[in-house]
N, C-alpha and C positions, 0 to 999 in steps of 0.2 A: 703338230701345231707349230706356229712360228715361235722361236725361243723368246722373242721380245713381248709376246702377248701379255698385256696387262702391266708392263713394267715401264711405260713411257716416263712417268714422273721420276722413277729411280734412275733411269739411264740418261736423261736429257742433260744438257750442258750445265744447268744450274741445280741438278739433282744431287741427292745424298752421295752417290758413288763418286761422281766427278769432284765434288767438294772434299771428300775424304782423301782421294788420291792426288788432288791438286792438278789434275789434267782432265780435259774432256776427251771423249772418244775420237774427236777430230784432231787432238793434240794441242789445243789451246790451254794456256795456263788458267788455273782457278785458285783463288785464295783458299788454302786448305783449312778445313774445319778442325777445331780443337788443337791440342798440342801444347806443350810437348807430351802431356799425359793423354794417351789415346785409349778409347774403349775398344774392347773386343766386340765386334758387331755380330750378334747372333740373329740369323734369319729364322724366325720361328713360325711354324705352321704344321698342320697335320698332313697326312698322306694326300698327294695330288694337288698341293697348293703351289708347286713350282719353285721350291727352294733350290734344288739342283740345277734347274733350268736357268735361274737367275745367275748362279755362279758361272754357268757356261757363257751367258751373255757378258758378264764382267770379263771373263777370260778372252772372249773373241773381240769385244769392242775396245777394251782398255789394254789388253795384253800387248799390242804394238806400241803403246805409249809409255807404259811404266812396266818394270819387271813384275811379272805375275807368275806364281807357282800354284799348282793345283794338286790336291790329294783327295782321293775318295777313300775315306776311312772305313768304308764297308767292304772294300776289296781285300782279298787275302794274299795278294802277290808279295807284299812286304813281309807278312808273317811267314809265308813259305820260304822266302829267301833267308829269313833269320833262322828258320829251323834247320837249314843246311849247315850252319856253323853257329850253334847256340852259344859257344864260348866266347865268340867275338862279335856277335851281332844280336840285335833285338829288333822287334817290330818298329820301335821308335827310331833306332839308329838307321834302319833302312829307309824310313820315311824321310828323315833329315838328309840322308844321302840323295834321295830322289828329288827333294826340294832344291838342294844345292846344285844338282845337275841342271835343273830348269833355270836357275838364276845364272849359272855359268854359260848357258846357251843363249842368254838374252842378246838380241842383235840390235836393239834400239839405241837411243842416245846414251853414250857412256860405255857401251859394250858390256860384255859379260862381267859378272861380279865375282871377285876373288873371295874365298872363304877360308883363309889360313887358320883362323881360330877353330872353326869346326873341323877342319882337316887335321889339325894336331890332336884334338880331342878324340876324334874317331880313330886315328892311328894309335893313340894310347890304348883305346879299348881293344882294337884289333890285335895289338901286340901283347895284351895281358892274358890271353887264353892260356891257362896253366897246363892244359892237356895237349896243346898243339906242338908239333915239332918244327924244326927250322924252316923248311921249304914252305909249308902251309902258312906260317906266320908272314913270310916275305910276300907270298902271293896275296894274302889278305890286305896287307898294307899297300901293295901295288895297285890293288883294285880301287883304292880310294883316289888315285890320281885323276880319275875321270871327273871328279867334282870341281876341279880347277880349270879355268879357261885355258886354251892353248897359249903358250908363251908365258904363262905365269911363272914368276921366280920360284914359287913353292913346288912346282912340278919337278920331280926328281930328287928333291932334297931328302925326303924320308926314304924313298926307295933306294937311293944311292947309299945312304947310311946303312940300310938294312942289308943290301947286297954285300957291302964290304964286311960287315960283321959276320954274316953267314959264311962268306968265303974264308975268313980267318978261322972259323971253328970247324970247317968241313973235315970230317974224319976224326975229329978229336972227341966229340961227345955224341951220344945217341939219345940222351934223355930230353924231356921237354925243356924248352929254352925260354919260357915266358919271362922270368925275372931278369936274367942278364940281357935278353934281347930288348926288353922294354927300356932298361937303363941305357944301353948303348944307343938305341934309337933316339931317345930324348936328348942324350948328350950330344949326339951328332947333329940333331936338329938345331939346337941352340948354338952349336959351334959354326954351322954353315949359314944360319940366318943373319941378315943384316942387323945393325943396331936398332933400326926402326921395327924390324920384324920381331926381334927379341923383346922390345918394349911392348909391342902389341900383345904378345903371348903372356908376358909377365903381368900386364894390367888385367888380362882376362883370368888366367888360371892361378894367379897369386891370390885371388879371392875365393878359390874353391874352399869349401868347409875343411878346416884343419890345415890348410896350406901355409898359413902364417905369412903370406906375402911372397912365398917362394913358388914360382911357376912349375919348376920340376917336381916339387913335392905335390903340387896340386894335380898335375897330370898323372903322377903315379897313384895318388889317392883316387882319382877318377876311375882309372883302370881297375883298382882293387874293389871299389864300391860296385862297379859294374859286375865283377865276378861274384860278389857276395850275393847279388840278387835281392829280391824283396824291396823294402823301402830304400835301402842303400842304392840299388840300381835305379830306382825312380828319381832319386836325387841326382845321380850322374846324368841320366837322360834329360832331366830338366835343365841342367847346367849346359849340356850340349846345345839345346835349343837357344839358351841365352847367348852362347858363343856365336851361333848363326846370326842372331839379331844384331850382335855387336859388329859382325862382319858387314852386314848390310848398312849399318850406320857409318862405318868407316868408309865404305864405298862412296857415300854421299858427302862425307865431311872432308875427304882428302882434297888437295888443291885441284886435281883433275876432276874429281866428282863435283865440286862446287861449280866448275865451269861447264860441265857437260850433262849433268843429271838434273832432271826436273821432276817435281812431284814426289810421291812416296811409293815404295814397293808394296806389293800385296801378296798375301797368302790366303788361298781359298781352300777351306776344309769342308768337304761334303760329308754328311752323316757324322758330324762331329760330336753327336750326343752318345756315341758308343764308347767303349773302353779306350780305344786308341785315341779318339778325339779328346777325351777327357785328360789323358796322359800328356797330350800336347798343350792343351789350353790352360790346365791348372797351374803349372809352373810359370807360364807367361803372365797370368793374372796375378799370381803371388809376387812376382818380380815388380810389376807395375804398382802394386799396392805398397811395396816397400820404397817406391820412388825411383826404381831403375827403369826409366823411360826409354823408349825406342821409337823409331819411325815406321815400323812395320804395321800396315793396316791388315788386320785379320778379319776376314769374313768367314763365318762358320754357320752351319745349319743345325737346327735342333727341332725335334718334333713337339716336345712338351711346351705348353703355353708359357711356363716360367723359365724356359731355357734349359732346365735340368736340375735335379735335386742336389747335385754336387755343388751348385752355386750358393745354396742356402743352408745355414746351420740348422740342425734338427730343432724343431719347435719354434723357430723364428719366422716371422712373417716376411714375405718377399714383396710387400707392397711398395717398397722404396725403389725397386728396380726400374731404371729408366726404360720407357717403352714408347714406341712411335709407330703410327699408322701412316703409310705413304699418301693416303688420300686427303690428309689434313691441309695440304697446300703450303705448309711451312716446313723448314728444316728442323730437325730435333735439336733441342738445347740439351747439352750433356756436360756435366763436370762431376768429378768424383766427390761424393758426399764428404763433408768435413768430419773430422774425428776419425775414429777407427784405429785400432791398435794392430800394427803389423804382426803377422803370424796368427792373429786371432780374428781379424776382420773377415766377414763373409765375402765370397768372391763376386757376388752380384754387384758389388760397388764398382767394379771395373767393366761392366757389361752394358751395352745398349741393345735392347731387344727391338728388332724391326719385324712388325707383324706382316706376314705375306698378304698382299691385297687380293680380295675376291674380285672377280670380274663383274662389272656393272651389267645391268640388263642390256644396255646398248652394246657393250662390248661382246656380250654373249650372242646377240643377234648378228653382229658383224662376223663373228667367228663361224656361226652356222651358215651364213650366206657364203662365206669364203669356201667352206668345205663342200657346200652343194655344188659350187662351180658350174661345170657343164651339164650336170644332171638336170632332168626336167623339173621345173619348178612346180610345187604342189599348189592347189588352189589356196586362196587366202585363208579360208577357215582352217584348213589342215595346217598351214604354216603357223598360224597363231597358236593352234593347239600344241605344235612341236615346241615353239618358243616358250610357252607357258610350262610345259612338262619339263623341259631342260632346266629352266630356272628353278622349279620346285625341287627336282631331283639333285641338281648339282650344288645348290647353295652358293654358286659362283666359283666353285673349285675348278681351276682351269683344265686339269686332266679330265674331270668328269664332263665338262662342257665339250671338249674336243672329241672324246670317245663317243658321246651321244650324237654329236654332229656328224661324225664319220658314219655312224650306223644309220641315222635317219636320212642322210643324203641320198642313199640308194634305196631306201625303203619306200613302199607304196602303201598309202592309206586311202582306199577308195572312198571311205565315208568318214567325215570328221568325228562321228560318234565312236569310231573304232580306234581313234588316236588317243588312247589313254596312257597313263604313265606305265602301266604293265606292258602295253603294246610297244611303247618306245624301248623298254628294257629288253624286249624280245627281238628287236631289230638287230641285224647281224653286222658286225664289223668286217669289212672286206679282208681277205687274206693279205698277209704282208710279212714283215720281219719284226722281231722284238728288239729291245735295246742292245742285245748282243749280236744282232744280225742273223739270228736263227729264224727259219721260216715258221710262220704261224698260220694255221688254216683259219678260214672264216668261222666265226662263232657268234653267239648272241652277245650283245654289248654288255649285258649284265655279267656274264661269265668272265669277259675280259676285265671288267672293272673289279670284280671280286679278286681276280688273280693279282692285279696291279696294286690294289689298295689294301688287301688283307694278306694274301698268301706270301707275297714278296716283302711285306713289311711287318713281319712278326716282331713282337716285343723282344728287346735284347735279353731280358731276364726271364723269358719263358723257358721253363725247364725242358730239357731235351725230350723227356718222355711224353710231353704234351704237344710237341711241335706238329706231330702228324694229325692230331684231331682238334687243333686250335680253331680252325674254320668251322668245324661241326659244332663246337661249343658255342661260338658266337651266333651260329645259325639258329640254334634253339633259343638263345637269349633274345632274339628279335621280338619275341612276344612278351618279354618281361618288362616290368615297370620299375619297382623298387628292388632293393637288394633281397628282401624276404622272398619276393616272387621269383627272383633269379636263382636264389639258393635252393628253392623247392625244385626248380627244373634241373639244376646241376646235380643234386643228389640222385635224381632219377636217371639222368642221362649217363652219369659215370658209375652207376651201380655195378659192383663187381670189380672195379679197378682198384688196384692196390694204392696207387698214387692218384689223388684227386685235387683238382683246383676248385677252391670255393669262390663264390660270387664276389666276395670282398676283394680277393686277390685279382680276379679278372678285371674288376672295375679299375683297380690301380694300374694294371698292365695296359688297359685301353687308354688311360690318361697318359701313361709313358709313351704310348705310340702316337699321341697327338690328337686323339679323338675327343671331341668336347663332351662335357657332362651335361645332362639334362635332368632336373629333379623328377620329371614325370616319365622318363623313358630310360631304361637301362642302357640301350644303344642310343646315345644322345645325338646322333646325326641322322636327319631324316633320309638322306640319300642312301647312306649305308644301311639303315634299317629296312628300306625298301628292297635293296639288293638281297639282304639276308632273309627277308620275308619270302621273297620269290623263291630263293633256294630252299627254304624250309618246306614250302608247299610242294616242291618237286623232288624232295629228298626220297620220298616213297610214293608208290602209285596211288593216284586218287587223293592226294593231299593227306595221306594217312598220318604222317609225322606232324603236320600242322594241327590236325584234329586231335591227335593224341596229347600234344602239349597243352592245348587249351582244355581238354578234358581233365588232365592232371591238375591244372590250376583251379578249375571249377571245383574239383573234389577237395582241394586244400582249403579253399575259402568257404565251402559248405561246412566242412568240419569245424571251422572257427565259429560258425554261427552268423546269421545275417546281420545281427546288430553289433557285432564285434567292431570296434573302431578301426579305421584304416586311414593312414595319413594322406593318401592320394585320392581315394575313392569315397571318403567319408565313412563308409561301412564296408565290411567284408562282403555283404550281400551285393552291393553295387559292383565290387571288384569281380565277384563271380558272374554277374550279369554281363560285364564287359567281355569276358572270355566266352560266354554263351553266345553273345551277339556275333562275335568274330567267327565262331565255329558252326553254329546251328541256326542262325537267323534271329528274327526280331519277335516272334510270337510270344514266347515266354517272358521276354524282356519287357514288352509292352504291358503284359499283365502285372509284372512286378512294379513297374512305374505307376500304373493306375492305382494299385493298392497303396503304394507309398504316398501318392498325391493326396489321398484322403486322410492320412494320419500324420505325415511328417511336416516339420516346418518347411515352408516353400523355398527359403534360401538354401537349405540343405538339399532339398529335392532337385533344385536347379544344378547344384554342384554335382550331384550324383549323375544327373542326365548328361552333363558335359563329359564327365569322366567315362561313363559307359560308352558313349557314342564315338570316342576316339579309338575306333577298332578298324583294322584293315579288312576290306572286302576283296577276296581273291578266289579265283577258281570257280565262280558261280556267276550266273547272270545278274546284272546290276539293275534291279527294279526299284531303286530308291526314289527316283523321280516320280514314278507312278504312285508309290505309297505317299510321298510328300504332297502330291496333288489330290490325294483322296480317290484315286482312280482304281484302287484294288479293293476287293472284299476283305474286310477285317472282322473277325468274330468279336462280339462283345457289345457293350453299350456305347452311348455317344462319347462319354469320357475316354473310353479306351481307344475309340477311333481317332479322336483329337490327339491323344498322346502318340498314337502310331504315326500320324502325319508329322507331328513335331519331332519325334525321335528320328525319323528318316531324313527330315530336313537338316537337323543338327548333324546327323551322321554324314550326309553329303558334304557339309561344310567342314567338318573336322577331319574326315578321311578323304582329302582332296586328291583325286587321281586324274582330274581333268578340270578345265576352267568351269566355274559355276555359271549357270544360265542367269540371265537378269531376273528371272522369276523367283530365285531362291530367297532373297531377302523378304519377299512377300510371303513365301512358304513358312518362314520363321515367324513373322509378325502375326499372321492370321491365327494359327492355333494358340499362340501365347495370349493374344487378346481375348479369344474365346474362353480360354481357361480362366483368365482374369474375370471375365463376366460371370462365369460359373461360381467363382469364389465370392464375388460381390453379392450374388444372390444368396449364397450360403450365409454370408455375414448378416444380410437383412433378416433371413429366417432365424438365425441364432439370436438376434436382438429381440425378435418377437417371442421366442421360446424361453430365453434365458435372461433377457434384459441386457442393457448396454455393457454391463460388467461381466458377462458370461465368458467362460473359458474359451469357447470356440470363436467368439466374435473377433478377438484380436488376431488370432491365427488367420482367419479368413480375410479380414480387412487388410492386414499387413501383406498377406500373400497376393491379394488382388493388385495392390499398389506396386509390389515388386515385379509382378509379371508384366505390367504395363511398361515399367522401366526396362525390363529384359527385352521386350518386343522392340523397343527403340534401339537399345544398345546392340543387341545381337544383329538386328537388321542392318544397322550402320556398319558394324564390323564386316559383315558379309559383303556389303556394297564396296567397302574399302579393301576387299580381297585379303582380309586378315582372319586368322582362326578365331573362334569365339572364346577359347580358353587360352590365355597367354602361356606360352611355352618357349623355353630357350631354343629348342631346335627348329622352331618355325618363325618365331617373332622377328628375327633379324632379316629374314628374306621375304616375309609375307607368303602368300600361297599362290598368287598368280591366277 
């Protein structure tokens, strides 16, 4: 997909990114937003929403105009480099070194950026390894010279000092030299540095905790804290990031910098909601909360809707977090909330959450047309079916749209009736390469999406023993609604395992991964639920796993008793009927609804009907239109036949796998009005038999009036392409 897909408002000359950086992609100046107190900009959205793609756009479009450094916190290269020399490196120090190299290589206005403060701090860390001998210590310090631009005064200062010291000691000692080496290194550094350089280091490291204004003490303490590990090391790492930000400020505030540099530098942190990202962001947020402002614009990505639990103190609401949607047409207003006690204020105060934009229907159609390219165009009916299916399944997620577009571009649907959502998911993505350049064979688009959205994006806190079967657990949960339903499945699926994940923890992990919650569905995203439903039906031959899960849940709710209250389905009986409808068809469900119609309050009956009919139909012929039109033979009396027609019309509307025919609103209104007439006649008979105050009169009369309203409301919602029952996972996109 084009990297810019859906990001026009963010990337244009007056957009958020240009205003934060103070320059457009073409190099024109823009009045910078905010400042001197800047927020950390968190790009938030679940899998497939384009967070990393937006960072690539910023890097490519704005990288030639302002210094931009990029780090993918999910990669392991920095961790592996740190593990080579654990006494003098950590994952964070390797990331800072990587960032400094990128700023040093900047070739735009003002040239590469010198980072002497970071250089000195990393050198102190490298020289503090208690177990290293002379030559490795010198090599480790020398390795850091690369972070300084060519011609920098600071190049050679530390390495020259180190070489002189080691030459003096050659042959005299064989024990580890960390203590004396560090002292000589720092003494030599301050002796060789200019007065301006000494002042810069003093202003920075004199403020290290416990330094008391003495930079040499601060650098020694930094090295000692790093060696100590734990919280002390985290303090040292956070201070090194502060030193880098001070270097960036100095590059802009110097006489030369004021003449040559325009805008603000940027740091792009992809997958910043993992442990490494948090270790970088937390100290920067804490510094800014304390009033230590800097000009670095930090763009970071996070999957959780609230940006991450670490931003919010336990038990406190995060409703105050500044949040912005790009489609609003205005730039976000942000300022740090007043009040707050440094060291105790929650980190969300320094964050601006930017919600990743979903693709509009028009943008989805444009992307599908682009991907079809030179392929033969389908007839209009099939094209509309494809557009509708992609909209329903994707919910506007760009990755979903593009993968479905790639698959349907080459697919052939001879008959529009065959172009259902299930057929679209079966279409094959052409062979190509993955993100790492490895060849990938052609495969069904559903399998490709499951791999990209679930397998490659497991929760960070998922225990190792569950990583291998995480996908299988979610697959079984595609038929669950509330946590009780999900927990019933999880006990059965994990039977015999020593370590088990309960449904409550799985719900939390899904939220951490960025998937939305829906009160009516355990898997709260319609597209993901469809992918997992398809996989469950194919998990074993003949849909055996699908039928087994539904049978298990039928048994659970049967044991509770049909009248047992149920928060989502009104009664356990209705919950049981839902799983029966999904697995075994409508015959027994129609009988249940007919019996309930004669005895239950009609409002409750309508609730049960809607909940029951929200069932997936997969793996069998779809005869719901024939039933809804009354064209099939149904056993039973007139009431049962009317309810059969209504059930199938509602089922078609709630389990939408293709666009509804124009006849469906009439299919809903007809039986509802007929049932209303039946209740009205029953009310008249009750008046004659019991008098106007009879117990059955009010039930029948109120029910008749309610069904007339339902006929109007349900028909109108079907005409408006909306589900009959409001639901988080479908309400925001409609059903198409």
